[in-house]
Short mmCIF file of the C-alpha atoms (twelve columns), coordinates in Angstrom:
data_MODEL
# 
_entry.id   MODEL 
# 
loop_
_atom_site.group_PDB 
_atom_site.id 
_atom_site.type_symbol 
_atom_site.label_atom_id 
_atom_site.label_alt_id 
_atom_site.label_comp_id 
_atom_site.label_asym_id 
_atom_site.label_seq_id 
_atom_site.Cartn_x 
_atom_site.Cartn_y 
_atom_site.Cartn_z 
_atom_site.pdbx_PDB_model_num 
ATOM 1   C CA . MET A 1   -56.255 46.414  -7.671  1 
ATOM 2   C CA . ASP A 2   -55.772 43.117  -9.236  1 
ATOM 3   C CA . SER A 3   -53.582 44.897  -12.623 1 
ATOM 4   C CA . ALA A 4   -51.841 46.190  -9.613  1 
ATOM 5   C CA . ARG A 5   -51.683 42.780  -7.637  1 
ATOM 6   C CA . HIS A 6   -49.878 40.987  -10.920 1 
ATOM 7   C CA . THR A 7   -47.842 43.780  -11.394 1 
ATOM 8   C CA . ARG A 8   -43.706 42.689  -10.781 1 
ATOM 9   C CA . GLU A 9   -41.549 45.451  -9.186  1 
ATOM 10  C CA . ALA A 10  -38.811 46.254  -11.409 1 
ATOM 11  C CA . GLY A 11  -35.775 44.063  -10.749 1 
ATOM 12  C CA . ASN A 12  -37.269 41.346  -9.496  1 
ATOM 13  C CA . PRO A 13  -37.126 38.106  -11.621 1 
ATOM 14  C CA . PRO A 14  -40.731 35.765  -11.582 1 
ATOM 15  C CA . ARG A 15  -41.085 33.542  -8.859  1 
ATOM 16  C CA . PHE A 16  -40.819 29.957  -10.960 1 
ATOM 17  C CA . LEU A 17  -37.144 31.602  -12.585 1 
ATOM 18  C CA . VAL A 18  -36.021 31.567  -8.409  1 
ATOM 19  C CA . MET A 19  -37.653 28.372  -7.850  1 
ATOM 20  C CA . LEU A 20  -35.604 26.501  -10.863 1 
ATOM 21  C CA . GLY A 21  -32.742 28.381  -9.389  1 
ATOM 22  C CA . ALA A 22  -32.748 27.281  -6.338  1 
ATOM 23  C CA . VAL A 23  -33.480 23.567  -7.515  1 
ATOM 24  C CA . ALA A 24  -30.253 23.634  -9.312  1 
ATOM 25  C CA . LEU A 25  -28.177 25.374  -6.464  1 
ATOM 26  C CA . VAL A 26  -28.996 22.091  -4.388  1 
ATOM 27  C CA . THR A 27  -28.634 19.963  -6.679  1 
ATOM 28  C CA . THR A 28  -25.311 20.923  -7.607  1 
ATOM 29  C CA . THR A 29  -24.221 21.386  -4.540  1 
ATOM 30  C CA . GLY A 30  -25.161 17.878  -3.362  1 
ATOM 31  C CA . VAL A 31  -22.887 16.510  -6.525  1 
ATOM 32  C CA . ALA A 32  -20.247 18.393  -5.449  1 
ATOM 33  C CA . LEU A 33  -20.358 16.949  -1.965  1 
ATOM 34  C CA . TRP A 34  -20.480 13.529  -2.936  1 
ATOM 35  C CA . LEU A 35  -17.375 14.021  -5.516  1 
ATOM 36  C CA . LEU A 36  -15.761 15.615  -2.135  1 
ATOM 37  C CA . PRO A 37  -12.448 13.146  -1.784  1 
ATOM 38  C CA . ALA A 38  -11.696 14.144  1.519   1 
ATOM 39  C CA . GLN A 39  -15.016 12.612  2.787   1 
ATOM 40  C CA . MET A 40  -16.006 8.561   2.938   1 
ATOM 41  C CA . ARG A 41  -19.304 7.786   0.926   1 
ATOM 42  C CA . ALA A 42  -22.009 5.933   3.037   1 
ATOM 43  C CA . ASP A 43  -20.589 2.804   1.563   1 
ATOM 44  C CA . TRP A 44  -17.511 3.031   3.765   1 
ATOM 45  C CA . GLY A 45  -19.520 4.877   7.374   1 
ATOM 46  C CA . SER A 46  -18.672 7.487   8.346   1 
ATOM 47  C CA . ALA A 47  -15.609 8.571   9.800   1 
ATOM 48  C CA . PRO A 48  -14.132 10.801  12.817  1 
ATOM 49  C CA . GLU A 49  -12.103 13.435  11.010  1 
ATOM 50  C CA . PRO A 50  -8.107  13.359  12.418  1 
ATOM 51  C CA . THR A 51  -6.647  16.237  14.140  1 
ATOM 52  C CA . ARG A 52  -4.971  17.380  10.939  1 
ATOM 53  C CA . SER A 53  -7.030  18.165  7.795   1 
ATOM 54  C CA . LEU A 54  -6.641  15.904  4.837   1 
ATOM 55  C CA . ALA A 55  -8.940  17.426  2.811   1 
ATOM 56  C CA . ALA A 56  -5.837  18.388  0.256   1 
ATOM 57  C CA . ALA A 57  -4.464  14.910  0.604   1 
ATOM 58  C CA . GLU A 58  -6.961  13.080  -0.914  1 
ATOM 59  C CA . PRO A 59  -6.862  13.490  -4.369  1 
ATOM 60  C CA . PRO A 60  -9.895  14.142  -6.643  1 
ATOM 61  C CA . LEU A 61  -12.037 11.158  -8.611  1 
ATOM 62  C CA . THR A 62  -11.117 12.005  -11.522 1 
ATOM 63  C CA . THR A 63  -8.220  13.620  -13.448 1 
ATOM 64  C CA . GLY A 64  -9.025  15.738  -17.211 1 
ATOM 65  C CA . PRO A 65  -7.167  14.127  -20.114 1 
ATOM 66  C CA . GLY A 66  -3.366  14.331  -19.962 1 
ATOM 67  C CA . THR A 67  -3.872  15.669  -16.623 1 
ATOM 68  C CA . PRO A 68  0.105   14.092  -15.181 1 
ATOM 69  C CA . PRO A 69  -0.048  12.799  -11.678 1 
ATOM 70  C CA . ALA A 70  1.215   14.751  -8.444  1 
ATOM 71  C CA . GLN A 71  4.545   14.549  -8.001  1 
ATOM 72  C CA . PRO A 72  5.866   13.657  -4.676  1 
ATOM 73  C CA . SER A 73  7.056   17.046  -2.374  1 
ATOM 74  C CA . GLY A 74  10.534  15.604  -1.114  1 
ATOM 75  C CA . ALA A 75  11.873  13.960  -4.608  1 
ATOM 76  C CA . PRO A 76  14.683  10.968  -4.500  1 
ATOM 77  C CA . ALA A 77  18.305  11.975  -3.980  1 
ATOM 78  C CA . PRO A 78  19.664  13.085  -7.747  1 
ATOM 79  C CA . GLY A 79  20.746  9.742   -10.020 1 
ATOM 80  C CA . ARG A 80  18.188  7.720   -7.990  1 
ATOM 81  C CA . THR A 81  15.003  6.567   -9.735  1 
ATOM 82  C CA . HIS A 82  11.500  5.982   -7.560  1 
ATOM 83  C CA . THR A 83  10.878  2.177   -8.423  1 
ATOM 84  C CA . SER A 84  7.181   1.491   -8.311  1 
ATOM 85  C CA . GLY A 85  7.419   -2.251  -8.036  1 
ATOM 86  C CA . PRO A 86  4.431   -4.053  -7.365  1 
ATOM 87  C CA . SER A 87  0.834   -2.602  -8.405  1 
ATOM 88  C CA . GLY A 88  -2.287  -3.048  -8.137  1 
ATOM 89  C CA . TYR A 89  -2.826  -6.842  -6.031  1 
ATOM 90  C CA . VAL A 90  0.099   -8.265  -4.451  1 
ATOM 91  C CA . GLY A 91  -0.175  -12.566 -3.420  1 
ATOM 92  C CA . PHE A 92  1.626   -13.229 -0.339  1 
ATOM 93  C CA . VAL A 93  2.927   -16.904 -0.461  1 
ATOM 94  C CA . ASP A 94  4.380   -19.160 2.618   1 
ATOM 95  C CA . ALA A 95  7.306   -20.612 1.063   1 
ATOM 96  C CA . THR A 96  8.050   -22.371 4.578   1 
ATOM 97  C CA . ARG A 97  4.402   -23.468 5.404   1 
ATOM 98  C CA . ASN A 98  3.247   -23.898 1.788   1 
ATOM 99  C CA . PRO A 99  5.740   -25.372 -0.348  1 
ATOM 100 C CA . ARG A 100 4.548   -26.504 -2.755  1 
ATOM 101 C CA . PHE A 101 2.599   -23.534 -3.836  1 
ATOM 102 C CA . ASP A 102 2.226   -23.019 -7.728  1 
ATOM 103 C CA . LEU A 103 2.241   -19.364 -8.376  1 
ATOM 104 C CA . SER A 104 2.199   -19.746 -12.441 1 
ATOM 105 C CA . ALA A 105 -1.019  -21.952 -11.591 1 
ATOM 106 C CA . ASN A 106 -2.366  -19.349 -9.251  1 
ATOM 107 C CA . ALA A 107 -2.080  -16.637 -11.348 1 
ATOM 108 C CA . ARG A 108 -3.262  -18.039 -14.259 1 
ATOM 109 C CA . ARG A 109 -6.969  -18.625 -11.702 1 
ATOM 110 C CA . THR A 110 -6.860  -15.326 -10.130 1 
ATOM 111 C CA . GLY A 111 -5.343  -12.892 -12.415 1 
ATOM 112 C CA . ILE A 112 -2.563  -11.895 -10.205 1 
ATOM 113 C CA . ARG A 113 0.520   -10.771 -11.115 1 
ATOM 114 C CA . TRP A 114 2.728   -9.359  -8.410  1 
ATOM 115 C CA . TYR A 115 3.403   -11.593 -5.431  1 
ATOM 116 C CA . MET A 116 6.022   -11.547 -2.246  1 
ATOM 117 C CA . VAL A 117 7.735   -14.745 -1.486  1 
ATOM 118 C CA . GLY A 118 8.097   -14.974 2.288   1 
ATOM 119 C CA . HIS A 119 9.498   -14.866 5.375   1 
ATOM 120 C CA . LEU A 120 13.448  -15.146 5.173   1 
ATOM 121 C CA . THR A 121 14.586  -14.482 8.968   1 
ATOM 122 C CA . ALA A 122 18.071  -15.098 10.642  1 
ATOM 123 C CA . GLY A 123 19.445  -17.964 10.576  1 
ATOM 124 C CA . LEU A 124 21.802  -19.591 13.713  1 
ATOM 125 C CA . ASP A 125 24.543  -17.090 13.219  1 
ATOM 126 C CA . GLY A 126 22.511  -14.001 13.282  1 
ATOM 127 C CA . CYS A 127 24.041  -13.496 9.130   1 
ATOM 128 C CA . SER A 128 22.547  -15.750 7.196   1 
ATOM 129 C CA . PRO A 129 19.124  -15.696 5.624   1 
ATOM 130 C CA . ILE A 130 17.010  -18.897 5.488   1 
ATOM 131 C CA . TRP A 131 13.444  -19.509 4.795   1 
ATOM 132 C CA . ASP A 132 11.549  -19.054 8.966   1 
ATOM 133 C CA . GLY A 133 13.915  -21.482 9.896   1 
ATOM 134 C CA . ALA A 134 13.696  -24.404 7.618   1 
ATOM 135 C CA . PRO A 135 17.203  -24.153 5.011   1 
ATOM 136 C CA . GLY A 136 16.994  -25.594 1.389   1 
ATOM 137 C CA . ARG A 137 14.029  -23.938 -0.401  1 
ATOM 138 C CA . ASP A 138 16.165  -21.733 -2.535  1 
ATOM 139 C CA . ASP A 139 15.717  -24.038 -5.439  1 
ATOM 140 C CA . LEU A 140 12.028  -24.704 -5.598  1 
ATOM 141 C CA . VAL A 141 10.830  -20.732 -4.553  1 
ATOM 142 C CA . ALA A 142 13.025  -20.286 -7.707  1 
ATOM 143 C CA . ASP A 143 11.805  -22.172 -10.282 1 
ATOM 144 C CA . ARG A 144 8.380   -21.141 -9.029  1 
ATOM 145 C CA . ILE A 145 9.575   -17.638 -9.835  1 
ATOM 146 C CA . ASP A 146 10.841  -18.210 -13.317 1 
ATOM 147 C CA . ARG A 147 6.982   -20.056 -14.142 1 
ATOM 148 C CA . LEU A 148 5.403   -17.191 -12.954 1 
ATOM 149 C CA . ARG A 149 7.514   -14.535 -14.819 1 
ATOM 150 C CA . ALA A 150 7.546   -16.679 -17.865 1 
ATOM 151 C CA . GLN A 151 4.139   -16.062 -18.298 1 
ATOM 152 C CA . GLY A 152 4.137   -11.954 -17.454 1 
ATOM 153 C CA . GLY A 153 4.097   -12.411 -13.458 1 
ATOM 154 C CA . ASP A 154 6.458   -11.542 -11.258 1 
ATOM 155 C CA . ALA A 155 7.513   -11.890 -7.409  1 
ATOM 156 C CA . GLY A 156 9.519   -10.173 -4.142  1 
ATOM 157 C CA . LEU A 157 11.099  -11.576 -1.041  1 
ATOM 158 C CA . ALA A 158 9.607   -10.699 2.283   1 
ATOM 159 C CA . PHE A 159 12.690  -10.599 4.876   1 
ATOM 160 C CA . GLY A 160 11.102  -10.779 8.437   1 
ATOM 161 C CA . GLY A 161 7.811   -11.808 10.087  1 
ATOM 162 C CA . PRO A 162 6.201   -13.511 12.425  1 
ATOM 163 C CA . TYR A 163 8.497   -16.892 12.954  1 
ATOM 164 C CA . GLY A 164 11.850  -15.061 13.378  1 
ATOM 165 C CA . PRO A 165 13.939  -11.905 13.663  1 
ATOM 166 C CA . GLU A 166 14.808  -10.004 10.615  1 
ATOM 167 C CA . LEU A 167 18.335  -10.126 9.620   1 
ATOM 168 C CA . SER A 168 19.030  -6.603  10.613  1 
ATOM 169 C CA . ALA A 169 17.823  -7.062  13.963  1 
ATOM 170 C CA . THR A 170 20.718  -10.263 14.700  1 
ATOM 171 C CA . CYS A 171 23.688  -8.887  12.046  1 
ATOM 172 C CA . PRO A 172 25.953  -5.751  13.748  1 
ATOM 173 C CA . SER A 173 28.208  -6.409  10.728  1 
ATOM 174 C CA . GLN A 174 27.538  -3.894  8.080   1 
ATOM 175 C CA . ALA A 175 29.575  -5.995  5.414   1 
ATOM 176 C CA . ARG A 176 28.063  -9.253  6.090   1 
ATOM 177 C CA . LEU A 177 24.392  -7.792  6.143   1 
ATOM 178 C CA . THR A 178 25.004  -6.347  2.867   1 
ATOM 179 C CA . ALA A 179 26.306  -9.546  1.765   1 
ATOM 180 C CA . ALA A 180 23.367  -11.953 3.035   1 
ATOM 181 C CA . TYR A 181 21.241  -9.485  1.580   1 
ATOM 182 C CA . GLN A 182 22.911  -8.890  -1.674  1 
ATOM 183 C CA . GLN A 183 22.484  -13.449 -1.414  1 
ATOM 184 C CA . MET A 184 19.186  -13.139 -1.904  1 
ATOM 185 C CA . ILE A 185 19.272  -10.505 -4.242  1 
ATOM 186 C CA . ASP A 186 21.476  -12.544 -6.776  1 
ATOM 187 C CA . ALA A 187 19.570  -15.736 -6.897  1 
ATOM 188 C CA . PHE A 188 16.157  -14.444 -7.158  1 
ATOM 189 C CA . GLN A 189 16.447  -11.013 -8.704  1 
ATOM 190 C CA . PRO A 190 13.504  -9.484  -6.996  1 
ATOM 191 C CA . ILE A 191 11.095  -6.744  -8.269  1 
ATOM 192 C CA . ALA A 192 11.453  -5.618  -4.572  1 
ATOM 193 C CA . ILE A 193 12.446  -6.315  -1.237  1 
ATOM 194 C CA . ASP A 194 10.414  -6.232  1.555   1 
ATOM 195 C CA . PHE A 195 10.618  -6.138  5.483   1 
ATOM 196 C CA . GLU A 196 8.399   -7.059  7.280   1 
ATOM 197 C CA . LEU A 197 8.588   -6.094  10.779  1 
ATOM 198 C CA . GLY A 198 6.579   -6.224  14.037  1 
ATOM 199 C CA . ASP A 199 9.863   -4.582  16.320  1 
ATOM 200 C CA . GLN A 200 11.260  -1.919  14.536  1 
ATOM 201 C CA . GLY A 201 15.116  -2.736  16.717  1 
ATOM 202 C CA . ASP A 202 17.155  -0.285  18.001  1 
ATOM 203 C CA . GLY A 203 18.847  2.971   17.057  1 
ATOM 204 C CA . ALA A 204 21.758  0.785   15.767  1 
ATOM 205 C CA . THR A 205 19.353  -1.439  14.133  1 
ATOM 206 C CA . VAL A 206 17.366  0.511   11.833  1 
ATOM 207 C CA . GLU A 207 20.470  3.029   10.997  1 
ATOM 208 C CA . ARG A 208 22.122  -0.118  9.594   1 
ATOM 209 C CA . ARG A 209 19.605  -1.081  8.097   1 
ATOM 210 C CA . GLY A 210 19.059  1.903   6.136   1 
ATOM 211 C CA . VAL A 211 22.653  2.436   5.354   1 
ATOM 212 C CA . VAL A 212 22.715  -1.375  3.330   1 
ATOM 213 C CA . ILE A 213 19.280  -0.787  1.918   1 
ATOM 214 C CA . ALA A 214 20.600  2.510   0.354   1 
ATOM 215 C CA . THR A 215 24.003  0.808   -0.764  1 
ATOM 216 C CA . LEU A 216 22.036  -2.185  -2.097  1 
ATOM 217 C CA . GLN A 217 19.452  0.388   -4.076  1 
ATOM 218 C CA . HIS A 218 22.564  2.191   -5.447  1 
ATOM 219 C CA . GLU A 219 24.403  -0.925  -6.715  1 
ATOM 220 C CA . ALA A 220 20.769  -2.484  -8.380  1 
ATOM 221 C CA . GLN A 221 20.760  0.920   -10.428 1 
ATOM 222 C CA . ASP A 222 24.112  1.204   -11.406 1 
ATOM 223 C CA . ALA A 223 23.439  -2.158  -13.014 1 
ATOM 224 C CA . GLY A 224 20.728  -1.219  -14.856 1 
ATOM 225 C CA . ARG A 225 18.106  -3.448  -12.663 1 
ATOM 226 C CA . PRO A 226 16.376  -1.023  -10.091 1 
ATOM 227 C CA . LEU A 227 15.643  -2.422  -6.873  1 
ATOM 228 C CA . GLY A 228 12.400  -1.709  -4.834  1 
ATOM 229 C CA . VAL A 229 11.940  -1.764  -1.195  1 
ATOM 230 C CA . THR A 230 8.777   -1.764  0.883   1 
ATOM 231 C CA . PHE A 231 7.627   -1.822  4.273   1 
ATOM 232 C CA . THR A 232 5.477   -4.087  5.864   1 
ATOM 233 C CA . LEU A 233 3.613   -3.203  9.028   1 
ATOM 234 C CA . PRO A 234 0.895   -3.170  11.558  1 
ATOM 235 C CA . VAL A 235 -1.794  -0.233  11.993  1 
ATOM 236 C CA . THR A 236 -4.770  0.716   13.756  1 
ATOM 237 C CA . GLU A 237 -6.912  3.575   13.634  1 
ATOM 238 C CA . ASP A 238 -4.403  5.590   15.294  1 
ATOM 239 C CA . GLY A 239 -2.883  4.837   12.112  1 
ATOM 240 C CA . LEU A 240 1.497   3.583   12.680  1 
ATOM 241 C CA . ALA A 241 2.680   2.811   15.922  1 
ATOM 242 C CA . PRO A 242 4.823   5.636   16.444  1 
ATOM 243 C CA . ALA A 243 8.362   4.104   16.969  1 
ATOM 244 C CA . HIS A 244 7.778   2.696   13.443  1 
ATOM 245 C CA . ALA A 245 6.662   6.291   11.768  1 
ATOM 246 C CA . ASP A 246 10.327  7.038   12.975  1 
ATOM 247 C CA . MET A 247 12.292  4.098   11.946  1 
ATOM 248 C CA . LEU A 248 10.644  5.198   8.354   1 
ATOM 249 C CA . ARG A 249 11.993  8.375   8.692   1 
ATOM 250 C CA . ALA A 250 15.253  7.511   9.652   1 
ATOM 251 C CA . THR A 251 15.553  4.785   7.217   1 
ATOM 252 C CA . HIS A 252 15.155  7.630   4.494   1 
ATOM 253 C CA . GLU A 253 17.288  9.723   5.913   1 
ATOM 254 C CA . ALA A 254 19.933  7.248   5.879   1 
ATOM 255 C CA . GLY A 255 19.741  7.121   2.234   1 
ATOM 256 C CA . ALA A 256 16.884  4.171   1.564   1 
ATOM 257 C CA . GLU A 257 14.222  5.140   -1.276  1 
ATOM 258 C CA . ILE A 258 11.391  3.542   0.067   1 
ATOM 259 C CA . ASP A 259 9.004   2.681   -2.299  1 
ATOM 260 C CA . THR A 260 5.809   1.588   -0.564  1 
ATOM 261 C CA . VAL A 261 4.559   1.135   3.272   1 
ATOM 262 C CA . ASN A 262 2.229   -1.940  3.468   1 
ATOM 263 C CA . LEU A 263 -0.206  -1.665  6.071   1 
ATOM 264 C CA . LEU A 264 -1.498  -4.557  7.687   1 
ATOM 265 C CA . MET A 265 -4.846  -4.185  9.787   1 
ATOM 266 C CA . ARG A 266 -6.599  -7.624  11.581  1 
ATOM 267 C CA . PHE A 267 -10.773 -7.361  10.260  1 
ATOM 268 C CA . VAL A 268 -12.898 -8.121  13.627  1 
ATOM 269 C CA . PRO A 269 -14.696 -11.642 12.109  1 
ATOM 270 C CA . GLY A 270 -18.163 -10.691 11.701  1 
ATOM 271 C CA . SER A 271 -17.739 -7.212  12.036  1 
ATOM 272 C CA . ARG A 272 -19.780 -4.499  9.267   1 
ATOM 273 C CA . ASP A 273 -17.033 -1.736  10.507  1 
ATOM 274 C CA . ASN A 274 -13.814 -3.781  9.287   1 
ATOM 275 C CA . LEU A 275 -13.441 -1.250  6.298   1 
ATOM 276 C CA . ARG A 276 -14.626 2.496   8.048   1 
ATOM 277 C CA . ARG A 277 -12.014 1.425   10.875  1 
ATOM 278 C CA . LEU A 278 -9.276  0.608   7.685   1 
ATOM 279 C CA . SER A 279 -10.046 3.931   6.232   1 
ATOM 280 C CA . VAL A 280 -9.461  5.547   9.626   1 
ATOM 281 C CA . ALA A 281 -6.311  4.217   9.751   1 
ATOM 282 C CA . ALA A 282 -5.269  4.706   6.517   1 
ATOM 283 C CA . ARG A 283 -6.008  8.698   6.566   1 
ATOM 284 C CA . ALA A 284 -4.025  8.650   9.912   1 
ATOM 285 C CA . ALA A 285 -0.915  7.017   8.403   1 
ATOM 286 C CA . HIS A 286 -1.343  9.090   5.209   1 
ATOM 287 C CA . ALA A 287 -0.649  12.102  7.403   1 
ATOM 288 C CA . GLN A 288 2.884   9.867   9.169   1 
ATOM 289 C CA . LEU A 289 4.066   9.099   5.789   1 
ATOM 290 C CA . GLU A 290 3.841   12.622  4.678   1 
ATOM 291 C CA . ARG A 291 6.417   13.488  7.753   1 
ATOM 292 C CA . ALA A 292 8.287   10.489  7.716   1 
ATOM 293 C CA . LEU A 293 9.114   10.151  4.087   1 
ATOM 294 C CA . GLY A 294 8.578   14.160  2.452   1 
ATOM 295 C CA . VAL A 295 5.448   12.884  0.139   1 
ATOM 296 C CA . GLY A 296 2.017   14.362  0.578   1 
ATOM 297 C CA . GLY A 297 -1.302  14.542  -1.765  1 
ATOM 298 C CA . ARG A 298 -1.848  11.676  -4.115  1 
ATOM 299 C CA . ALA A 299 1.913   10.771  -3.604  1 
ATOM 300 C CA . GLY A 300 1.461   9.888   -0.365  1 
ATOM 301 C CA . TRP A 301 -1.103  7.757   -1.143  1 
ATOM 302 C CA . GLN A 302 1.035   6.040   -3.797  1 
ATOM 303 C CA . ARG A 303 3.534   5.043   -1.202  1 
ATOM 304 C CA . MET A 304 0.392   2.937   1.003   1 
ATOM 305 C CA . GLY A 305 -0.670  -0.449  0.656   1 
ATOM 306 C CA . LEU A 306 -3.475  -1.883  2.454   1 
ATOM 307 C CA . THR A 307 -3.538  -5.023  3.870   1 
ATOM 308 C CA . PRO A 308 -6.482  -6.549  5.887   1 
ATOM 309 C CA . VAL A 309 -5.502  -10.006 7.611   1 
ATOM 310 C CA . LEU A 310 -8.464  -12.077 7.424   1 
ATOM 311 C CA . VAL A 311 -9.568  -14.794 10.055  1 
ATOM 312 C CA . SER A 312 -12.581 -16.845 7.862   1 
ATOM 313 C CA . PRO A 313 -13.103 -16.288 4.047   1 
ATOM 314 C CA . ASP A 314 -16.174 -14.645 4.236   1 
ATOM 315 C CA . ASP A 315 -14.408 -11.642 6.591   1 
ATOM 316 C CA . LEU A 316 -14.256 -10.159 2.587   1 
ATOM 317 C CA . SER A 317 -17.246 -10.215 0.775   1 
ATOM 318 C CA . VAL A 318 -17.561 -9.394  -2.812  1 
ATOM 319 C CA . SER A 319 -19.348 -6.430  -1.756  1 
ATOM 320 C CA . GLU A 320 -16.510 -5.345  0.882   1 
ATOM 321 C CA . ALA A 321 -13.955 -6.031  -1.985  1 
ATOM 322 C CA . GLU A 322 -15.626 -3.721  -4.562  1 
ATOM 323 C CA . ARG A 323 -15.822 -0.903  -2.158  1 
ATOM 324 C CA . LEU A 324 -12.121 -1.487  -1.688  1 
ATOM 325 C CA . MET A 325 -11.145 -1.305  -5.392  1 
ATOM 326 C CA . ALA A 326 -13.439 1.978   -5.358  1 
ATOM 327 C CA . PHE A 327 -11.001 3.517   -2.579  1 
ATOM 328 C CA . ARG A 328 -8.233  2.614   -4.577  1 
ATOM 329 C CA . SER A 329 -9.325  4.133   -7.917  1 
ATOM 330 C CA . ARG A 330 -9.928  7.329   -6.150  1 
ATOM 331 C CA . THR A 331 -6.600  7.815   -3.837  1 
ATOM 332 C CA . GLY A 332 -4.308  6.054   -6.373  1 
ATOM 333 C CA . LEU A 333 -2.902  3.151   -3.785  1 
ATOM 334 C CA . ALA A 334 0.156   1.189   -4.467  1 
ATOM 335 C CA . TRP A 335 -1.451  -1.589  -3.932  1 
ATOM 336 C CA . LEU A 336 -4.420  -3.914  -2.316  1 
ATOM 337 C CA . SER A 337 -3.377  -7.393  -0.790  1 
ATOM 338 C CA . VAL A 338 -4.964  -9.963  1.950   1 
ATOM 339 C CA . ARG A 339 -3.130  -11.880 4.630   1 
ATOM 340 C CA . GLY A 340 -4.578  -14.740 6.653   1 
ATOM 341 C CA . ALA A 341 -7.595  -16.604 5.291   1 
ATOM 342 C CA . ARG A 342 -8.120  -17.098 1.799   1 
ATOM 343 C CA . PRO A 343 -11.130 -15.304 0.348   1 
ATOM 344 C CA . ALA A 344 -12.755 -16.530 -2.384  1 
ATOM 345 C CA . ASP A 345 -11.512 -16.839 -6.411  1 
ATOM 346 C CA . GLU A 346 -14.389 -14.286 -6.757  1 
ATOM 347 C CA . VAL A 347 -12.996 -11.756 -4.551  1 
ATOM 348 C CA . LEU A 348 -9.030  -12.180 -5.315  1 
ATOM 349 C CA . ARG A 349 -10.321 -12.060 -8.993  1 
ATOM 350 C CA . LEU A 350 -11.695 -8.744  -8.394  1 
ATOM 351 C CA . LEU A 351 -8.909  -7.320  -6.563  1 
ATOM 352 C CA . SER A 352 -6.250  -8.409  -8.960  1 
ATOM 353 C CA . ALA A 353 -8.284  -6.153  -11.478 1 
ATOM 354 C CA . PRO A 354 -6.537  -3.349  -13.113 1 
ATOM 355 C CA . THR A 355 -7.804  0.144   -12.416 1 
ATOM 356 C CA . ALA A 356 -7.433  3.710   -13.650 1 
ATOM 357 C CA . THR A 357 -5.292  5.465   -12.034 1 
# 
């Protein structure tokens, strides 16, 4: 009887092997789920799934040695070079409200290499660029950019912003608009030009700006200095406003090469939900950029920047900056930045640290 009870039927493995296999399966599944890039880990909170699955949009956390980056599904026109422009972390400098800001000293203290200097708005005649209504800043800004370049950094110029109209909205002449932008490009040789738009503009404005941008980029490439072009736009948990997404598509169809779309999101002071809201907004905008610019997957993330707008320096802690850096590394974001209140130097040094892409 005892002998019969301990006799195992043919083809059945021992019970301890079955248990070991079950443990291994559970462990492997848990690791795989942790690595799934389309799910936000606990440090970002749980985000509701968008209507369109982005499981294939966010890239793996790592790639094998020598693995080339994913290529955009929509390539630039023949003869055009995609210009990556600034990367990593981009500091913003308001040249009117902080005219004595020392770019080179700030770069040494924080490690930031890339800056965007603004805002250039339309003058009284509608076709002349001025610094937020304050002329006479050109030499001062140029001197500070030159000193930054001498130590290995670089800067771009930001048009538009909250304090005045962007040139394309007030200058109806395509020739004069081209000349106005070119004047600033010749004076500062920016690594990129950014268009910060609250109002996307009417159809004529969008088309005129897109055609002028394409002309400037072709001329810059012919001269051997490709010109990066970025757009800074507000974003919510629903992503970009539909009118802004349509504006990006129309600009792209006009022949302009948009290197990066920088997403501005206001943080709620004291909220622990800010990073979750930012992640949801980024995912929604990623799907919109795929439709507007014809790039998806990792290439779509590489065309996106994220810029929290802070009310207080405490709105972005060191631990939250670490989580932002992890998200940037995981997705391949073009850059991070911060507006509004200035975070602690420790946070800036962390955000500007290099990361594997």
